[in-house]
C-alpha positions in Angstrom: -0.3 -0.3 0.0 1.5 3.3 -0.7 1.2 6.4 1.7 2.6 10.2 1.4 2.4 12.4 4.3 1.0 16.1 3.2 2.0 19.4 5.4 1.9 23.2 5.8 4.5 25.4 5.0 4.0 26.5 8.8 5.1 23.1 9.9 7.2 21.6 7.6 9.7 20.8 10.5 7.2 18.8 12.9 6.2 16.6 9.8 9.4 16.1 8.8 10.3 14.5 12.1 6.7 12.2 11.6 8.0 11.4 8.1 11.5 10.3 9.1 10.2 8.5 11.7 7.3 6.1 9.6 9.8 6.1 7.1 7.0 7.9 4.8 7.8 10.3 1.9 6.1 13.9 2.3 5.2 16.6 0.4 3.7 20.5 0.9 0.4 21.2 0.3 1.0 24.9 -1.6 -1.7 26.8 -0.7 -2.3 30.8 -2.0 -4.4 33.7 -0.4 -6.5 36.0 -3.1 -6.9 39.7 -2.0 -10.5 38.7 0.0 -8.6 36.2 1.4 -10.2 33.0 -0.5 -7.6 30.5 -0.1 -6.4 27.7 -3.2 -5.0 25.3 -1.7 -2.8 22.6 -4.5 -2.2 19.1 -3.7 1.5 17.8 -4.4 1.9 15.7 -7.6 -1.8 14.5 -8.0 -2.4 15.9 -11.6 -1.4 12.5 -13.6 -1.1 8.8 -12.4 -2.7 7.0 -9.3 -3.0 9.0 -6.2 -1.3 7.1 -3.6 -3.7 4.7 -1.2 -3.1 6.6 1.7 -3.1 10.3 2.2 -1.5 11.6 5.8 -2.7 15.4 6.4 -0.5 17.0 9.2 -2.0 19.1 10.5 -2.5 21.0 13.8 -5.5 22.6 14.8 -4.5 25.8 16.8 -6.0 29.1 15.3 -8.3 26.5 14.1 -10.9 27.9 11.8 -8.8 28.6 8.6 -7.6 25.2 9.0 -11.0 23.6 9.4 -11.9 25.1 6.0 -8.2 23.6 4.7 -9.1 20.6 5.8 -12.4 20.7 4.0 -10.9 21.6 0.6 -8.0 18.9 0.8 -10.2 16.0 2.3 -12.8 16.3 -0.3 -10.4 17.1 -3.2 -8.5 14.1 -2.5 -11.6 11.8 -2.3 -12.3 13.1 -5.8 -8.6 12.2 -6.5 -9.7 8.7 -5.2 -7.6 8.3 -2.2 -9.2 5.4 0.0 -7.7 6.4 2.9 -7.2 9.8 5.1 -5.5 10.1 8.3 -5.4 13.0 10.1 -2.7 13.8 12.4 -3.4 16.5 14.5 -1.3 17.3 17.8 -3.4 20.0 19.0 -7.4 19.2 18.1 -9.3 22.4 18.8 -13.1 23.1 19.7 -12.6 20.2 22.5 -12.9 22.7 25.6 -16.4 24.1 24.7 -18.6 20.2 25.8 -21.5 21.7 26.8 -23.4 24.4 27.7 -23.7 26.6 30.6 -25.8 29.1 29.0 -29.3 28.5 26.7 -28.5 28.5 23.2 -24.8 28.1 23.6 -23.0 25.9 20.7 -21.3 23.1 22.1 -18.8 22.4 19.3 -16.9 20.1 20.4 -19.3 17.5 18.9 -19.6 19.5 15.9 -16.1 19.8 14.9 -15.7 16.5 16.1 -18.0 14.9 13.7 -17.3 17.2 11.0 -13.7 15.9 11.2 -15.0 12.3 11.4 -17.1 13.2 8.2 -13.7 13.9 6.4 -11.2 11.2 7.4 -11.3 7.5 8.2 -8.3 7.9 11.2 -7.1 10.7 13.5 -4.4 10.7 15.8 -4.4 13.7 18.7 -2.2 14.6 21.8 -3.4 15.4 24.4 -7.1 16.4 23.7 -9.1 19.1 26.2 -11.2 16.3 26.9 -13.2 16.6 30.7 -16.7 15.5 30.9 -16.0 12.2 28.5 -13.8 9.0 28.9 -13.0 8.2 25.3 -12.3 10.6 22.3 -14.4 8.4 19.7 -17.0 10.1 22.0 -16.6 13.2 20.7 -14.9 12.3 16.8 -16.6 9.2 16.1 -13.9 7.4 14.4 -13.3 3.7 15.3 -9.7 5.0 14.6 -9.9 8.5 17.0 -6.6 7.7 19.0 -5.5 10.1 22.2 -1.8 9.6 22.9 -0.7 12.0 26.0 2.6 13.6 25.9 2.1 13.6 29.8 5.4 10.6 30.7 7.1 12.3 27.6 7.3 16.0 30.1 8.0 14.3 33.2 10.9 13.0 31.6 12.6 16.1 30.8 11.3 17.4 34.5 13.4 14.9 36.0 17.0 16.1 33.4 16.3 19.7 34.4 15.2 19.4 38.1 16.3 17.3 41.8 13.6 15.8 43.2 11.0 18.1 41.8 7.2 18.7 43.0 4.7 18.0 40.3 1.5 20.9 40.5 -0.9 21.0 39.0 -2.8 24.5 38.2 -6.2 23.6 39.1 -8.5 20.1 39.0 -8.7 19.5 35.1 -4.9 19.4 35.0 -5.1 16.4 37.8 -5.5 13.6 34.8 -2.0 14.8 33.3 -0.2 15.2 36.6 -1.1 12.1 38.0 -0.1 10.4 34.9 3.6 12.1 34.8 4.1 12.0 38.8 3.3 7.7 38.0 5.7 8.3 35.0 8.7 8.7 37.2 7.7 8.3 40.6 7.8 11.9 41.2 5.3 13.6 44.1 2.8 15.8 43.1 -0.6 17.7 44.2 -3.2 19.2 42.6 -4.3 23.3 43.5 -8.3 24.7 43.1 -9.5 27.4 41.1 -12.2 29.7 40.4 -12.7 30.9 37.2 -13.8 34.0 36.7 -13.7 34.9 32.4 -11.1 34.7 30.1 -8.5 35.9 31.9 -9.0 36.1 35.5 -8.7 33.4 38.3 -8.6 32.5 41.7 -6.5 29.7 42.6 -6.2 28.1 46.8 -3.0 25.9 47.1 -3.1 22.2 48.0 -2.2 21.6 51.3 1.0 20.2 50.9 4.6 21.5 51.9 6.4 22.9 49.3 9.0 25.4 51.3 12.4 24.7 49.2 11.5 22.5 46.7 11.7 22.4 43.2 8.2 22.9 41.7 6.9 22.4 38.4 3.5 23.7 36.9 2.3 20.5 34.6 -0.9 20.7 32.4 -2.0 20.3 29.0 -2.7 23.5 27.6 -1.4 27.1 28.2 -3.1 30.0 26.4 -3.1 32.9 28.7 -0.7 31.8 31.3 -3.2 33.2 33.9 -3.9 30.8 36.0 -0.3 29.4 35.9 1.2 32.9 37.0 -1.4 33.1 39.7 -0.3 29.4 41.0 3.3 30.8 40.6 2.9 33.8 43.0 1.4 31.3 45.7 3.7 28.5 45.4 6.5 31.2 45.8 5.5 32.8 48.5 4.6 29.8 50.5 8.5 29.0 50.1 8.9 27.2 47.1 12.9 26.8 46.0 11.9 27.5 42.2 8.7 27.0 39.5 8.7 26.5 36.0 5.9 25.4 33.8 5.7 22.2 31.8 3.1 21.7 28.9 1.8 20.0 26.3 0.5 22.6 24.2 2.5 26.1 24.5 -1.0 28.2 22.6 0.9 31.5 24.9 -1.5 33.9 23.5 -0.6 37.4 23.3 1.6 38.6 26.5 1.1 34.7 28.3 4.9 34.4 28.8 5.5 38.0 30.4 2.4 37.2 32.5 4.5 34.2 33.4 7.8 35.8 34.0 6.8 38.3 36.1 5.3 35.9 38.3 8.5 34.4 38.9 8.5 31.3 37.0 11.6 30.6 35.4 11.9 28.1 32.7 8.9 26.9 30.1 8.9 23.4 28.3 6.8 22.5 26.2 6.1 19.5 23.3 6.6 20.7 19.6 2.8 20.1 19.3 2.1 23.6 18.6 5.5 25.2 17.2 7.3 27.4 20.1 10.3 29.0 21.3 9.8 27.0 24.0 9.4 23.3 22.4 11.9 20.7 24.0 9.8 18.1 23.7 9.7 16.2 20.5 6.4 14.4 19.5 7.4 12.7 16.6 8.4 8.5 18.5 4.9 9.3 20.0 2.6 10.1 16.7 4.6 7.3 14.9 4.1 4.8 17.0 0.3 5.8 16.8 0.8 6.4 13.0 3.0 3.0 11.9 -0.4 0.5 12.6 -2.9 2.5 10.8 -1.2 2.9 7.3 
């Protein structure tokens, strides 16, 4: 069975790492933007001859709105060409946080976007999707081959290389699953804060009942966006006597002034996976993604 990995130019480096790990040929999807912001996409090498049996599309869905249109165009065109199997590797899966209607009329995007992707692809692989009210990715993306991987053990491995006897701390209850998994992988102590959110950037944090005096703390979470939750936790931990506070996250969204806010709160180093390209990237996900992708090819 022939297979080809396709990528967009802004994700070439991460896609190349995955292609090498799977020994797959790769090619870029060309993108032209018209003056009115409409997109013209061109798949490589599909003008003549037989298409590959399987196409793997590498596309992270951070800042997802335009990228969802890209996936729609690419997938529908590939089907018209006769591609039998379409697989999406999306290290960050957007729109998973909106999983319940808190107010009348709110649209629950998780299942809508999940259903949209399931219509386009035969399989999907992602890392640490933001799922808190469901137990399996298939409940949001109804595909037999909807695979959710975890970067927590890989982050924990990095943490023990950088800090001696660290204490892992989750900034809120939602982070508990990642913190527990990371701590278990390396036999580390861990604790979880509690949080009350008062808006997109206003949060209130309470520390767990644990002595943090003179401890090297690493705040660990699946995603960091505004940085306010991590900053609030860091300030409290340092005030409680922590020797240092660093941050390790799977998805480095870091919108706006997030890094400056965390630095001002006393955060030392920030480490992330390469699920989203960012200067803090320290853990490549290609080996983990390849191990999940190869059985699907």
